[in-house]
ROSE-740408 format. One line per 2 residues: number of its first residue (from 0); their letters; for each residue x, y, z of N, C-alpha, C. Coordinates in pm, 1 decimal. Atoms other than C-alpha are relative to their C-alpha. Layout:
// ROSE-740408
NUM	A	X Y Z X Y Z X Y Z  ...
//
This chain:
// ROSE-740408
0	ML	46.8 -135.1 -15.5 11219.4 8850.5 10549.2 -55.3 25.5 -167.9  35.0 -32.5 95.2 11027.2 9023.8 10302.2 12.6 166.9 -100.6
2	NG	-31.6 -61.3 75.1 11213.2 9308.5 10216.6 -66.6 178.8 15.1  85.6 -161.4 -13.0 10975.1 9608.1 10373.4 -111.0 -29.2 -82.1
4	LL	129.8 -18.3 29.6 10700.6 9474.7 10209.4 -135.1 19.6 72.5  113.4 -40.6 -145.0 10351.2 9619.5 10363.4 -86.3 -55.1 -48.8
6	LG	118.5 52.4 23.4 10037.0 9452.7 10382.6 -126.2 117.4 -53.2  119.3 -116.1 21.1 9750.5 9657.7 10168.3 72.9 142.2 -95.2
8	VG	-40.4 -76.7 46.9 10027.9 9822.1 9982.0 46.6 -49.8 -125.1  6.4 55.0 136.7 9999.8 9821.2 9583.2 162.4 25.4 -68.1
10	NV	-131.3 -52.6 60.6 10354.3 9993.2 9474.6 158.5 -77.9 35.1  -92.9 102.0 4.3 10565.0 9687.0 9510.3 109.0 7.0 -101.8
12	NS	-117.4 4.7 102.8 10911.8 9702.1 9344.8 -51.0 -126.1 -93.2  40.0 118.6 106.7 10818.8 9494.9 9022.6 91.1 -61.6 -52.8
14	YK	-124.9 60.3 64.6 11173.7 9408.1 8944.0 34.6 -141.3 84.9  -64.2 133.4 -67.8 11318.0 9186.2 9252.4 -141.5 -96.7 75.9
16	TA	116.2 94.6 -27.6 11083.7 8874.1 9357.9 -5.9 60.9 157.9  17.8 -59.8 -164.1 10980.9 8967.0 9743.9 60.3 -112.2 66.1
18	IP	18.4 113.3 -47.3 11060.1 8619.1 9827.8 149.7 -55.8 16.0  -159.2 58.2 -4.2 11485.4 8532.3 9898.6 -5.6 -159.0 -64.3
20	MN	-7.3 158.5 67.5 11557.5 8222.0 9654.4 89.1 -92.1 91.3  -67.6 82.3 -83.8 11680.6 7926.6 9845.6 93.1 -73.9 -65.3
22	ND	-68.4 32.3 109.5 11856.0 7810.0 9534.1 24.4 78.3 -129.7  -16.7 -57.3 102.0 11956.5 7910.1 9223.6 -74.9 5.6 -114.2
24	TP	131.4 -5.1 87.3 11638.0 7873.6 9044.3 -114.1 73.7 21.3  117.8 -129.5 -26.0 11337.7 8130.9 9019.9 -85.9 -85.7 99.3
26	NW	59.8 31.0 -106.1 11111.6 8066.5 9317.7 -152.8 40.1 -105.4  136.9 -6.9 92.2 10755.2 7986.4 9075.1 -107.1 41.1 63.9
28	TY	116.0 -17.4 -66.3 10555.6 8017.3 9372.1 -64.3 127.8 -25.3  19.2 -168.0 16.8 10561.6 8415.5 9330.0 11.5 57.7 -98.9
30	IP	-24.7 -86.7 155.1 10655.1 8487.3 8954.2 -114.3 -39.3 -85.6  107.7 38.8 71.5 10352.1 8517.5 8755.5 49.5 -39.2 -152.1
32	SA	-72.1 92.9 126.3 10375.7 8270.0 8433.0 -109.2 -12.4 -103.4  150.7 82.5 71.0 10098.7 8194.2 8152.4 5.0 -122.8 43.4
34	GR	45.4 141.9 -39.0 9908.0 7901.7 8239.4 36.0 -35.5 163.6  -52.7 44.3 -168.6 10000.0 7899.4 8635.3 -134.1 -8.5 73.7
36	CK	84.3 -16.9 -64.7 9658.4 7969.5 8707.5 -126.4 -49.0 -52.7  96.9 69.5 118.6 9322.8 7758.9 8575.0 -124.1 71.9 103.7
38	KT	102.2 -56.0 -67.0 9080.9 7967.7 8833.7 -40.1 107.9 -79.6  77.3 -108.3 89.4 8798.4 8232.9 8694.6 55.0 98.4 48.7
40	KE	-28.0 -134.7 -62.3 8822.9 8589.5 8754.4 -65.5 28.2 117.8  125.8 -6.9 -123.1 8495.4 8556.1 9006.3 97.6 -87.3 113.8
42	QL	-52.5 84.5 -107.0 8694.9 8283.1 9209.2 123.0 71.7 71.5  -129.2 -61.0 -45.6 9035.5 8474.9 9217.6 -69.3 142.3 99.0
44	VS	69.5 -124.6 -93.9 8834.9 8822.8 9352.4 -88.2 -68.9 134.4  26.6 43.1 -121.9 8686.4 8592.6 9621.7 98.2 -30.2 81.2
46	EI	-122.4 40.9 -53.4 8997.9 8481.3 9726.0 58.1 127.4 51.1  -48.4 -158.3 -86.6 9132.3 8836.9 9771.2 -52.6 59.7 91.5
48	KD	84.0 -47.0 -113.7 8834.6 8931.6 9962.6 15.9 -88.6 136.9  -6.4 45.5 -110.2 8890.6 8661.4 10177.4 121.1 -8.1 74.5
50	LA	-127.4 -30.1 -28.1 9242.4 8704.3 10195.4 27.0 134.5 104.6  29.2 -136.3 -28.2 9177.3 9074.8 10269.9 -54.7 2.4 149.6
52	NR	42.0 18.7 -126.2 8975.0 8976.5 10590.4 87.8 -54.4 87.4  -92.1 68.9 -84.3 9224.3 8745.8 10725.9 107.8 124.8 21.2
54	VA	-97.1 -73.1 -14.9 9472.6 9033.0 10679.0 -44.8 104.8 121.4  61.1 -120.0 -41.3 9254.1 9293.9 10839.9 16.0 -44.3 158.1
56	QA	3.6 67.3 -145.1 9249.3 9053.6 11161.3 141.4 -33.7 44.1  -126.5 49.8 -45.6 9621.7 8957.0 11162.0 61.1 107.8 123.2
58	NN	-101.1 -79.9 -68.6 9852.6 9045.1 11422.9 110.5 9.4 -59.1  -141.0 -40.1 77.3 10211.8 9149.8 11358.7 78.1 -151.8 35.4
60	GK	-87.5 121.2 9.2 10486.6 8895.8 11331.4 -2.3 -81.8 -111.4  10.9 137.9 101.9 10482.3 8537.1 11176.9 -105.5 16.1 -83.2
62	ET	118.1 -32.3 75.0 10137.3 8598.8 11098.5 -17.8 56.5 -102.3  1.7 -105.7 106.6 10147.2 8896.0 10884.7 145.5 -28.4 -91.1
64	EQ	-130.2 47.5 76.3 10506.4 8748.4 10731.8 -82.7 -96.9 -77.7  105.1 89.8 90.4 10276.7 8449.0 10592.9 -107.0 38.9 -75.0
66	LN	135.9 -49.8 127.8 9990.7 8662.7 10451.9 63.3 113.9 -97.0  -61.8 -100.4 77.2 10230.4 8882.1 10282.9 61.1 -103.8 -139.3
68	RE	-43.3 86.6 105.0 10354.4 8566.1 10108.8 -112.9 -51.0 -86.7  106.2 73.6 89.6 9995.7 8450.1 10028.8 -44.3 114.3 -111.1
70	VL	34.4 -83.2 99.1 9935.3 8786.0 9911.5 91.4 -8.9 -148.8  -94.7 19.8 72.2 10220.4 8765.9 9681.6 -61.3 -113.9 -105.3
72	KL	60.3 140.7 84.3 10125.9 8405.3 9567.8 -121.3 45.3 -67.8  126.3 -31.7 86.6 9766.7 8531.3 9473.6 37.6 129.9 -111.6
74	RA	-35.9 -96.4 143.0 9876.9 8827.6 9263.0 76.4 -67.3 -89.8  -43.3 39.7 120.9 10093.2 8609.4 9087.5 -93.9 -54.4 -93.4
76	DY	131.2 81.1 65.9 9756.6 8376.0 9019.1 -59.8 97.8 -126.2  75.8 -64.1 90.9 9608.5 8690.5 8902.1 34.8 58.7 -100.4
78	LS	-102.3 -64.9 131.5 9855.8 8840.6 8655.2 18.7 -105.3 -82.5  -65.7 105.5 93.9 9935.4 8502.2 8484.0 -95.1 2.5 -121.0
80	DV	55.3 2.7 121.8 9649.3 8531.2 8255.6 20.3 106.1 -86.8  -91.5 -96.5 98.0 9820.5 8830.2 8074.4 172.9 -9.7 17.8
82	SP	-141.3 3.6 -15.3 10135.5 8719.8 8173.1 77.1 -76.3 -116.6  -69.4 77.5 95.3 10432.3 8575.7 7921.1 64.1 -85.9 69.9
84	DR	-34.5 147.3 -33.0 10536.2 8231.5 7940.6 156.8 -2.5 58.2  -122.0 -13.6 -50.0 10825.3 8296.8 8199.5 88.6 -138.6 15.5
86	KG	-100.0 126.3 -7.4 10909.6 7930.4 8288.7 -14.9 -78.5 -109.6  -48.3 65.1 118.7 10895.6 7815.0 7955.0 100.5 65.7 -53.4
88	LY	-134.8 -64.4 14.6 11143.4 8091.7 7868.4 127.6 -49.7 46.7  -113.3 15.2 -91.5 11348.8 7997.6 8155.5 59.4 -144.5 -49.6
90	QQ	-25.3 120.0 19.7 11353.2 7636.5 8038.9 53.1 -8.5 -143.4  -17.3 -22.1 138.2 11434.2 7722.0 7664.9 155.0 66.1 29.9
92	AE	-145.0 -59.5 -18.1 11750.2 7961.3 7820.5 86.3 -94.0 37.1  -110.5 103.5 -83.9 11886.7 7655.4 8022.7 64.7 -101.2 -138.7
94	KA	-17.6 95.0 141.5 11881.4 7428.2 7675.3 105.9 124.3 -79.6  -83.7 -79.3 53.0 12049.0 7722.4 7529.0 146.7 -14.5 48.2
96	IK	-144.8 -13.2 -89.4 12341.2 7751.9 7767.0 60.7 -141.8 33.5  -41.8 141.1 -8.0 12337.3 7393.1 7810.7 99.3 -34.0 -87.8
98	FQ	-107.5 2.2 155.0 12461.1 7385.1 7449.9 105.7 33.2 -27.5  -145.6 -71.0 -6.2 12725.8 7600.8 7531.7 118.5 -42.0 81.5
100	SK	-98.5 58.0 -93.5 12894.3 7429.1 7787.7 9.1 -179.8 0.6  -50.9 146.5 41.1 13058.9 7085.2 7793.8 16.3 -55.1 143.8
102	NT	-6.1 40.7 -119.6 13075.2 7117.5 8184.1 -142.3 -58.7 94.0  117.3 94.0 -51.4 12817.2 6851.8 8342.3 10.7 -59.8 133.2
104	KG	-26.1 36.6 -126.0 12948.7 6788.8 8691.1 -66.8 131.1 78.2  45.7 -139.4 -76.7 12811.3 6972.1 8975.1 -124.1 -72.8 85.1
106	IK	132.9 51.1 -59.5 12481.2 6958.5 9200.9 -114.7 11.4 -82.1  149.8 -10.8 90.3 12188.7 6888.4 9018.7 -142.2 58.9 103.8
108	HG	123.5 -29.1 -60.9 11845.6 7032.6 9113.6 -123.3 -54.0 -68.0  113.5 39.4 92.7 11507.3 6963.8 9036.8 -33.1 -172.0 -72.9
110	VG	25.8 122.2 62.9 11440.9 6647.0 8804.1 122.6 -73.4 -54.6  -108.5 51.6 56.5 11829.7 6591.6 8749.3 55.2 97.6 -102.0
112	EM	-59.8 -64.2 52.8 11885.2 6865.0 8568.3 50.5 133.1 60.7  -41.3 -107.4 -50.1 12151.5 7159.7 8640.2 -46.6 120.7 -69.2
114	SL	64.3 -134.2 29.1 12027.7 7518.3 8656.1 75.0 82.6 -84.1  -66.7 -128.2 36.0 12084.8 7835.8 8461.8 93.9 26.4 15.2
116	LY	-82.1 -55.9 -56.0 12270.0 7986.0 8674.5 143.6 -88.0 21.9  -121.0 69.4 -8.4 12497.3 7692.1 8734.9 93.4 -30.4 -135.7
118	FL	-88.9 15.0 142.2 12602.2 7652.1 8366.7 45.1 123.3 5.8  -92.1 -128.8 27.9 12700.2 8021.9 8357.3 88.0 1.0 122.1
120	EH	-130.2 -25.7 -72.5 12881.8 8004.9 8661.1 100.3 -96.5 -12.2  -97.0 100.3 31.4 13091.2 7720.7 8523.7 58.3 -11.5 -140.6
122	AD	-34.7 -8.5 137.6 13091.8 7837.5 8193.9 146.0 34.1 -46.7  -94.2 -21.2 33.2 13413.2 7854.8 7974.5 33.1 131.6 -27.8
124	KS	-0.9 -163.0 10.4 13552.5 8229.1 8051.3 39.5 18.1 -149.0  -54.5 19.7 133.1 13690.1 8166.3 7684.9 -124.6 41.7 -134.8
126	QN	99.5 5.0 88.2 13345.5 8176.6 7526.6 -39.4 157.8 -18.1  21.4 -138.7 -24.3 13294.3 8554.9 7618.3 -188.9 16.9 -43.5
128	LS	136.8 36.6 20.1 12920.0 8453.6 7653.9 -66.4 148.7 18.7  76.2 -172.6 -6.9 12828.6 8895.7 7741.9 -2.0 56.1 -152.7
130	DK	7.9 -3.4 126.1 12899.0 8907.0 7400.6 -81.7 -64.3 -150.0  103.6 58.3 90.3 12629.4 8704.0 7273.8 -132.4 14.5 44.1
132	SF	149.4 -13.0 -45.9 12264.9 8692.3 7253.5 -75.3 -114.3 -67.3  101.0 138.6 20.4 12024.6 8369.3 7254.7 -145.2 42.4 -26.6
134	SL	147.1 -3.6 73.1 11696.3 8381.0 7033.4 -97.7 -98.2 90.9  68.7 113.2 -54.8 11410.3 8218.1 7238.3 -136.7 60.2 -76.0
136	AG	154.9 0.5 42.6 11024.4 8172.9 7164.3 -47.1 208.0 -15.4  60.1 -137.2 -23.0 10808.8 8500.6 7082.3 95.9 115.7 -4.3
138	GA	-96.6 -123.5 24.2 11100.7 8725.2 7011.5 72.9 50.4 133.3  -94.7 -13.0 -98.6 11273.1 8694.5 7337.5 149.3 -30.9 1.9
140	TL	-138.1 17.8 21.0 11634.0 8691.5 7389.1 44.9 -2.3 122.8  -116.0 20.7 -141.6 11886.6 8576.9 7671.7 132.1 49.9 -35.9
142	TC	-126.4 -19.3 -15.6 12195.6 8767.2 7739.3 61.5 -27.3 123.4  -80.1 34.2 -108.1 12451.2 8696.4 7997.4 108.4 118.3 57.6
144	PI	-95.2 -114.1 -23.5 12593.2 9027.2 8147.1 116.5 -59.5 91.3  -105.8 33.2 -118.6 12912.0 8987.9 8349.5 -48.3 88.8 135.1
146	LT	37.3 -37.3 -146.2 12851.0 9006.4 8713.6 120.4 98.7 72.5  -101.4 -65.5 -88.2 13033.6 9251.6 8950.3 104.7 -88.2 84.7
148	TG	-38.3 90.7 -47.2 13095.5 8944.4 9133.0 103.6 -105.4 -41.2  -45.7 127.4 109.5 13241.7 8750.7 8871.7 -86.3 -82.4 -83.4
150	GY	60.6 80.6 52.7 13096.7 8513.3 8641.4 -129.5 66.9 -72.8  93.0 -51.2 61.4 12778.3 8543.3 8445.4 -155.2 42.2 80.7
152	GA	108.7 0.8 -55.4 12419.2 8679.4 8509.8 -103.0 -59.4 -120.3  69.3 18.3 118.4 12130.9 8610.7 8294.4 -147.0 76.9 -30.8
154	VI	124.7 -95.8 46.0 11828.4 8838.2 8127.2 -30.6 -58.0 -116.0  110.9 38.1 144.9 11548.7 8720.4 7936.8 -76.3 113.9 -31.7
156	ER	57.0 -83.6 34.6 11430.9 8994.4 7762.5 -94.5 33.0 -93.0  28.0 -15.7 98.9 11158.4 9093.3 7556.8 -74.1 162.3 -14.0
158	GG	75.0 -155.1 9.4 11024.2 9449.9 7396.5 38.9 103.3 139.0  -69.7 -94.2 -65.8 11260.7 9627.2 7629.7 -34.1 -42.1 195.0
160	VK	50.3 41.3 -129.0 11097.2 9422.4 7932.4 69.5 -112.2 57.7  -83.1 102.6 -48.2 11321.5 9228.7 8192.4 -86.2 -132.9 3.1
162	LL	72.4 79.6 -27.7 11106.1 8923.9 8181.2 43.3 -85.6 104.9  -75.9 78.8 -99.3 11363.6 8722.8 8431.7 123.4 50.3 -37.5
164	AG	-177.4 -12.6 -15.8 11695.8 8829.7 8572.9 47.6 -55.6 98.2  -66.3 73.6 -138.9 11917.3 8644.0 8796.9 128.9 10.8 -14.9
166	DD	-128.4 8.2 -18.4 12220.4 8666.8 8942.5 22.6 -46.2 120.4  -48.3 116.8 -151.0 12417.9 8549.7 9268.9 -93.7 37.2 112.4
168	YG	107.1 -0.1 -112.1 12113.7 8677.2 9469.9 -95.8 -19.3 -13.4  129.7 65.2 5.1 11833.2 8537.9 9320.0 -37.8 51.8 -142.8
170	WG	54.7 -58.6 163.2 11599.4 8605.5 9038.1 -111.2 90.9 48.9  106.6 -56.3 3.0 11362.5 8880.7 8960.4 -56.8 10.1 -113.4
172	YE	73.8 -41.7 134.2 11136.6 9020.2 8696.5 -61.1 121.1 -8.3  83.0 -123.3 24.5 10979.2 9327.0 8550.5 -94.0 -61.4 -59.5
174	MT	108.1 13.7 62.3 10634.7 9332.7 8467.7 -52.1 59.3 -127.4  69.8 -28.7 137.4 10451.0 9384.8 8115.7 -91.5 115.7 22.8
176	PA	108.2 -83.5 -8.3 10233.5 9667.2 8072.7 -131.5 -60.5 33.2  109.6 74.8 -26.9 9946.1 9415.5 8069.5 -13.2 -49.8 149.9
178	EL	28.7 76.6 -83.6 10049.2 9286.5 8384.2 9.3 115.9 119.6  24.7 -149.5 -70.5 10106.0 9640.5 8536.0 -163.6 25.6 -3.2
180	KE	137.3 -23.9 -22.6 9736.3 9700.4 8472.6 -81.9 -96.0 78.3  44.4 90.9 -71.9 9622.6 9376.7 8618.2 41.5 18.9 181.0
182	KA	-46.1 -31.8 -150.7 9842.2 9456.4 8929.6 -65.2 125.8 46.9  57.0 -125.0 -62.2 9677.9 9769.2 8963.4 -147.9 -35.7 50.4
184	EF	128.9 51.3 -31.6 9342.7 9615.5 8949.5 -17.8 -104.5 143.5  -10.2 55.1 -105.1 9432.9 9354.3 9165.8 46.7 93.5 158.8
186	YA	13.6 -70.3 -108.1 9525.5 9583.4 9444.2 -113.8 111.8 40.0  84.2 -59.2 -6.1 9231.3 9807.7 9377.0 -112.0 -74.2 96.2
188	IY	142.5 127.3 -39.1 8985.1 9477.2 9465.1 97.3 7.9 175.0  -14.5 50.6 -114.9 9232.6 9417.6 9772.7 25.0 84.3 110.3
190	NS	-19.9 -101.8 -110.6 9312.5 9742.9 9932.9 -154.2 42.0 54.8  127.3 -30.6 -31.3 8942.5 9823.6 9927.8 -42.6 -100.5 106.4
192	AV	-9.7 117.9 -98.2 8876.4 9469.7 10094.9 37.8 17.8 139.4  -85.1 -34.2 -127.4 9128.1 9570.0 10361.0 -73.7 99.1 75.4
194	KN	65.2 -106.0 -81.7 8968.7 9869.0 10435.1 -122.7 -9.1 68.7  143.1 56.4 -15.6 8594.1 9756.1 10451.2 26.8 -104.7 97.0
196	AQ	-18.6 94.9 -136.3 8731.3 9477.3 10705.4 44.6 47.7 103.1  -48.0 -84.2 -121.6 8906.2 9692.5 10913.9 -101.1 91.9 46.1
198	KE	79.6 -82.3 -33.2 8641.2 9938.5 10904.2 -147.8 -62.5 92.1  100.6 84.2 -80.3 8363.5 9663.1 11011.9 46.3 -64.3 150.3
200	IK	-88.4 30.3 -110.1 8612.8 9526.4 11269.9 -35.5 130.4 122.2  -4.3 -131.7 -117.3 8621.8 9887.6 11446.2 -114.0 33.2 28.6
202	EL	155.2 -24.5 -20.4 8244.4 9936.4 11408.9 -48.1 -117.9 104.5  15.5 101.0 -118.4 8216.1 9581.2 11606.2 33.3 41.9 141.5
204	RD	-82.7 -58.5 -141.4 8463.3 9699.8 11869.2 -99.4 105.5 60.5  21.5 -96.4 -36.1 8296.8 10001.7 11915.4 -174.1 19.8 7.7
206	LP	145.3 -12.9 -52.0 7914.5 9888.7 11998.8 3.1 12.0 155.0  43.9 -24.5 -111.1 7772.1 9989.0 12275.4 -66.2 -149.1 90.0
208	DY	6.3 111.4 -80.5 7728.6 9683.8 12527.5 -187.0 -30.1 -46.2  143.0 37.6 -0.4 7305.6 9724.1 12498.9 -39.2 -39.6 -146.7
210	LE	12.7 75.5 117.2 7356.4 9634.4 12139.7 49.3 -134.7 -45.5  -56.5 158.2 -6.5 7537.5 9300.5 12177.4 -88.7 -80.9 1.8
212	DK	115.3 71.2 4.2 7341.0 9027.9 12103.2 39.0 -86.6 153.2  -11.4 75.3 -154.0 7320.5 8910.8 12510.5 -147.5 -37.1 3.1
214	PM	117.2 98.4 -72.9 7051.9 8666.0 12645.2 -69.5 98.0 84.1  78.1 -102.5 -108.7 6972.3 8918.6 12935.1 -59.3 103.2 -85.3
216	FD	85.3 -106.1 59.3 6872.6 9197.7 12673.7 -147.2 -72.6 -88.9  106.0 72.3 80.9 6672.3 8911.1 12450.6 -116.4 31.2 119.9
218	SL	113.8 79.7 -93.7 6473.8 8823.6 12810.0 -61.8 138.0 31.0  46.9 -177.2 -50.2 6407.9 9239.2 12879.8 -94.3 26.0 -110.2
220	A	58.2 -25.0 145.1 6271.7 9286.7 12531.9 -117.1 2.0 17.5
//
């Protein structure tokens, strides 16, 4: 499910990721992070317009849901040029908490490293992690608030912006001011392209028969 995300609408909640997590690690496919995209702005704009054309012609159902995912992925690519290094900060946070925990048993992920949320779930309750703050690169901090469901969550914050926040339901993020500006630019391009494509489709459907490209009319001209 995409939590009610609508095609062509730019006011998507900037905190929660739109794709539910399949495990307890962030889904980097849809989360903007510095260095994730090597394409030029021109290439991205071209891809946005191509995707908008597909959206304009899409049927409801699975096709629409898949296109929603592609919009979010392309949006993350577009924002990444001004995004903080969320992936790097997450890796730093994992290491910081790993050093606080002696529990190395359990299910592993990725290349054998256990996730940040796994360590927090199995943290020694006597450590009172909610009272601690861990320093990360660039002035970011990691805090571990106590969840209402028990255990700890994780919040990576800088300048009052929650760059990443994880709990029992998955991972979300807030956008920086620079990302919000890029997001508005992204949707201005995208929404305009969707409307233009829909207009062209409607005009083609409304063409009278004598203006259609038919051999019979060519032979009589």
